[in-house]
SEFI-92308 format. One record per residue: residue number from 1; residue in three letters; x negated, y negated, z negated of N, C-alpha, C in turn. Coordinates in Angstrom, 1 decimal. Atoms other than C-alpha are relative to their C-alpha. Example, Ala and Ser with C-alpha at 12.3 -4.5 7.8 and 13.67 -1.06 7.14 Angstrom:
2
REC     i    aa     n_xx     n_yy     n_zz    ca_xx    ca_yy    ca_zz     c_xx     c_yy     c_zz
REC     1   ala     -0.9      1.2      0.0    -12.3      4.5     -7.8     -0.9     -1.2      0.0
REC     2   ser      0.9      1.1      0.0    -13.7      1.1     -7.1      0.8     -1.1     -0.8
***
This chain:
104
REC     i    aa     n_xx     n_yy     n_zz    ca_xx    ca_yy    ca_zz     c_xx     c_yy     c_zz
REC     1   met     -1.2     -0.7      0.4    -13.6      2.0    -10.5      0.3     -0.2     -1.5
REC     2   asp     -0.2      0.2      1.4    -14.2      1.6    -14.2      0.7     -1.3     -0.4
REC     3   lys     -0.6      1.3      0.2    -13.3     -2.1    -14.1      1.5      0.1      0.4
REC     4   leu     -1.4     -0.2     -0.5    -10.1     -1.2    -12.2      0.8      0.8     -1.1
REC     5   ile     -0.7     -0.8      1.0     -9.1      1.4    -14.8      0.2     -0.8     -1.3
REC     6   arg     -0.2      0.8      1.2     -9.8     -0.9    -17.7      1.1     -1.1      0.2
REC     7   ser     -1.1      1.0     -0.3     -7.6     -3.6    -16.0      1.4      0.6      0.0
REC     8   leu     -1.3     -0.6      0.0     -4.8     -1.2    -15.5      0.4      0.4     -1.5
REC     9   arg     -0.3     -0.3      1.4     -5.0      0.0    -19.1      0.4     -1.2     -0.8
REC    10   glu     -0.4      1.2      0.7     -5.0     -3.5    -20.4      1.3     -0.6      0.4
REC    11   phe     -1.3      0.4     -0.5     -2.1     -4.5    -18.2      1.2      0.8     -0.7
REC    12   asn     -1.1     -0.9      0.6      0.0     -1.5    -19.5      0.0     -0.2     -1.6
REC    13   glu      0.0      0.2      1.5     -1.1     -2.0    -23.2      0.7     -1.3     -0.4
REC    14   glu     -0.6      1.3      0.3     -0.1     -5.7    -23.1      1.5      0.1      0.0
REC    15   arg     -1.4     -0.1     -0.2      3.4     -4.6    -22.0      0.6      1.2     -0.8
REC    16   asp     -0.4     -1.2      0.6      3.6     -1.4    -24.1      0.7      0.9      0.9
REC    17   trp     -0.6     -0.9     -1.0      4.3      0.6    -21.0     -0.6      1.4      0.0
REC    18   asp      0.6     -1.3     -0.1      2.0      3.5    -21.6      1.0      1.1     -0.5
REC    19   gln     -1.0     -0.9      0.5      4.9      5.1    -23.5      0.9      0.6      1.1
REC    20   phe     -0.8     -0.5     -1.2      6.6      5.6    -20.1     -0.8      0.7      1.0
REC    21   his      0.9     -0.5     -1.0      3.6      6.9    -18.3     -0.5      1.4     -0.3
REC    22   ser      0.3     -1.5      0.1      3.8     10.7    -18.8     -0.6      0.4      1.3
REC    23   pro      0.4     -0.5     -1.3      2.1     12.7    -16.1      1.1      0.2      0.9
REC    24   glu     -1.2     -0.3     -0.9      5.5     13.7    -14.8      0.6     -1.3      0.5
REC    25   asn     -0.5      1.3     -0.5      6.7     10.1    -14.6     -0.9     -0.7      1.0
REC    26   leu      1.0      0.5     -1.0      3.5      9.0    -12.9      0.1      0.7      1.3
REC    27   ala     -0.1     -0.8     -1.2      3.8     11.8    -10.4      1.3     -0.4      0.8
REC    28   lys     -1.2      0.5     -0.6      7.4     10.7     -9.7     -0.2     -1.4      0.6
REC    29   ser      0.2      1.4     -0.5      6.3      7.1     -9.3     -0.9      0.0      1.3
REC    30   ile      0.9     -0.1     -1.2      3.6      8.1     -6.8      0.9      0.4      1.2
REC    31   asn     -0.9     -0.4     -1.1      6.3      9.8     -4.7      0.9     -1.1      0.4
REC    32   ile     -0.9      1.1     -0.3      8.7      6.9     -4.9     -0.7     -1.1      0.8
REC    33   glu      0.8      1.1     -0.7      6.0      4.4     -3.9     -0.5      0.5      1.4
REC    34   ala      0.4     -0.5     -1.3      4.8      6.7     -1.1      1.2     -0.1      1.0
REC    35   gly     -1.2      0.2     -0.8      8.4      6.6      0.2      0.1     -1.4      0.5
REC    36   glu     -0.1      1.5     -0.4      8.3      2.8      0.2     -1.1     -0.3      1.0
REC    37   leu      1.1      0.2     -1.0      5.0      2.9      2.0      0.4      0.5      1.4
REC    38   leu     -0.5     -0.6     -1.3      6.5      5.2      4.7      1.0     -0.9      0.6
REC    39   glu     -1.0      0.8     -0.5      9.4      2.9      5.0     -0.5     -1.2      0.8
REC    40   cys      0.6      1.1     -0.7      7.1      0.1      6.2     -0.2      0.4      1.5
REC    41   phe      0.3     -0.4     -1.4      6.6      2.2      9.4      1.3      0.6      0.6
REC    42   gln     -1.3     -0.5     -0.5     10.3      3.2      9.8      0.5     -0.7      1.3
REC    43   trp     -0.7      0.5     -1.2     11.9      2.7     13.2     -0.9     -0.5      1.1
REC    44   asn      0.8      0.4     -1.1      9.0      1.3     15.1     -1.5     -0.1     -0.5
REC    45   ser      1.4      0.0      0.4      5.2      1.0     15.2     -0.5     -1.4     -0.4
REC    46   asn      0.3      1.3      0.5      5.2     -2.7     14.4      0.2      0.0     -1.5
REC    47   tyr     -0.1      0.0      1.5      4.4     -3.1     10.7     -0.6     -1.3     -0.5
REC    48   asp      0.5      1.2      0.7      3.7     -5.9      8.3     -1.1      0.5     -0.9
REC    49   lys      1.2     -0.5      0.7      0.2     -5.3      7.1      0.0     -0.4     -1.5
REC    50   arg      0.0      0.4      1.4      0.7     -7.3      3.9      0.9      0.9     -0.8
REC    51   ala     -0.9     -0.9      0.7      3.7     -5.2      3.0     -0.6      1.4     -0.2
REC    52   val      0.6     -1.3      0.1      1.8     -2.0      3.8     -1.1      0.0     -1.1
REC    53   cys      1.0      0.1      1.0     -1.1     -3.1      1.6      0.6     -0.1     -1.4
REC    54   glu     -0.7      0.1      1.3      1.3     -3.9     -1.3      0.5      1.4     -0.4
REC    55   glu     -0.5     -1.3      0.3      2.9     -0.5     -1.1     -1.2      1.0     -0.2
REC    56   leu      1.2     -0.8      0.2     -0.5      1.2     -0.7     -0.6     -0.2     -1.4
REC    57   ala      0.5      0.3      1.3     -1.7     -0.6     -3.8      0.8      0.6     -1.1
REC    58   asp     -0.9     -0.6      1.0      1.3      0.7     -5.7     -0.3      1.5     -0.1
REC    59   val      0.3     -1.4      0.0      0.6      4.3     -4.6     -1.4      0.2     -0.7
REC    60   leu      1.3     -0.2      0.6     -3.1      4.0     -5.5      0.0     -0.3     -1.5
REC    61   thr     -0.1      0.4      1.5     -2.3      2.3     -8.9      0.5      1.2     -0.8
REC    62   tyr     -0.6     -1.2      0.7     -0.1      5.3     -9.9     -0.9      1.2      0.1
REC    63   cys      1.0     -1.1     -0.1     -2.7      7.8     -8.6     -1.1     -0.2     -1.0
REC    64   ile      1.1      0.3      1.0     -5.4      6.1    -10.7      0.5      0.2     -1.4
REC    65   met     -0.5     -0.2      1.3     -3.2      6.0    -13.7      0.2      1.4     -0.4
REC    66   leu     -0.2     -1.5      0.3     -2.3      9.7    -13.4     -1.4      0.6     -0.3
REC    67   ala      1.3     -0.6      0.2     -6.0     10.6    -13.1     -0.5     -0.4     -1.4
REC    68   asp      0.4      0.5      1.4     -6.7      8.5    -16.2      0.7      0.7     -1.1
REC    69   lys     -0.8     -0.7      1.0     -3.9     10.1    -18.1     -0.4      1.4     -0.2
REC    70   leu      0.5     -1.4      0.0     -5.2     13.5    -17.2     -1.4      0.2     -0.4
REC    71   asp      1.4      0.0      0.4     -8.7     12.5    -18.2     -0.9      0.7      1.0
REC    72   val      0.9     -0.6     -1.1    -10.2     13.5    -14.8     -0.6     -1.2      0.8
REC    73   ser      0.7      0.9     -0.9    -12.7     11.7    -12.6      0.6      0.0      1.4
REC    74   ile     -0.5      0.1     -1.4    -11.2     10.5     -9.3     -1.1      0.5      0.9
REC    75   asp      1.2     -0.4     -0.9    -14.7     10.9     -7.7     -0.1      1.5      0.0
REC    76   asp      0.2     -1.4      0.1    -15.0     14.4     -9.0      1.1      0.8      0.7
REC    77   ile     -1.1     -0.8     -0.5    -11.6     15.7     -8.0      0.1     -0.2      1.5
REC    78   val     -0.1      0.2     -1.5    -11.7     14.1     -4.5     -1.2      0.7      0.7
REC    79   leu      1.1     -0.7     -0.6    -15.2     15.4     -3.8      0.1      1.5      0.0
REC    80   glu     -0.3     -1.5      0.2    -14.3     18.9     -5.1      1.0      0.4      1.1
REC    81   lys     -1.0     -0.3     -1.0    -11.3     18.9     -2.8     -0.6     -0.1      1.4
REC    82   leu      0.6      0.1     -1.3    -13.3     17.7      0.1     -0.9      1.2      0.4
REC    83   glu      0.8     -1.2     -0.2    -15.7     20.6     -0.3      0.8      1.2      0.4
REC    84   lys     -0.9     -1.1     -0.4    -12.8     23.1     -0.2      0.5     -0.2      1.4
REC    85   thr     -0.6      0.3     -1.3    -11.3     21.3      2.8     -1.1      0.2      1.1
REC    86   lys      1.1     -0.3     -1.0    -14.7     21.5      4.7     -0.1      1.4      0.3
REC    87   lys      0.0     -1.5     -0.2    -14.6     25.3      4.3      1.2      0.4      0.8
REC    88   lys     -1.3     -0.4     -0.7    -11.0     25.5      5.6     -0.1     -0.6      1.4
REC    89   tyr      0.0      0.6     -1.3    -11.8     23.2      8.5     -1.5     -0.2      0.5
REC    90   pro      1.4      0.2     -0.4    -15.3     23.9      9.8     -0.1     -0.8      1.3
REC    91   val      0.1      0.9     -1.2    -16.5     21.4     12.4      0.1      0.7      1.3
REC    92   asp      0.1     -0.7     -1.3    -17.1     24.0     15.1      1.4      0.5      0.4
REC    93   lys     -1.3     -0.4     -0.3    -13.4     25.0     14.9      1.0     -1.2      0.0
REC    94   ala     -1.0      1.1      0.3    -11.6     21.8     13.8     -0.3     -1.3      0.7
REC    95   lys      0.4      1.3     -0.6    -13.4     19.0     15.7      1.0     -0.3      1.1
REC    96   gly     -0.8      0.5     -1.1    -10.9     17.0     17.7      1.4      0.7      0.1
REC    97   val     -1.3     -0.6      0.0     -7.9     19.2     16.9      0.8     -0.2     -1.3
REC    98   ser     -0.8      0.2      1.2     -5.0     18.9     14.4      0.6      1.3     -0.5
REC    99   thr     -0.6     -1.3      0.3     -4.3     22.6     14.1     -0.2      0.3     -1.5
REC   100   lys      0.2     -0.4      1.4     -3.7     23.9     10.6     -1.0      1.0     -0.2
REC   101   tyr      1.2     -0.9      0.2     -6.6     25.8      9.1      0.3      1.5      0.2
REC   102   asp     -0.3     -1.5     -0.2     -4.8     29.2      9.2      0.3      0.3      1.4
REC   103   lys     -0.2     -0.3     -1.4     -4.3     28.8     12.9     -1.2     -0.3      0.9
REC   104   leu      1.3      0.3     -0.8     -7.9     27.8     13.9     -0.6      1.3      0.5
***
């Protein structure tokens, strides 16, 4: 992950793009790219895996950049959220069902 973050920083520094990467703008970009990812699946279940991977890479890139901008560890925040989610969805109640936690 460190190599990836360094590569993204270098890419943006070379282009002087960091000035555009406020947390708000990065959050907007995540949403825009997520919409483009969703568009890959619009109208049918046949999708172009290459196109999906490109859009997924865009979403992940902006997520990584936002975490970097906020000076938070992606590992830490994801693992912390996973622990909270485990409590909301205990295996004995949630296994094999898609019911929202407040309805289990």
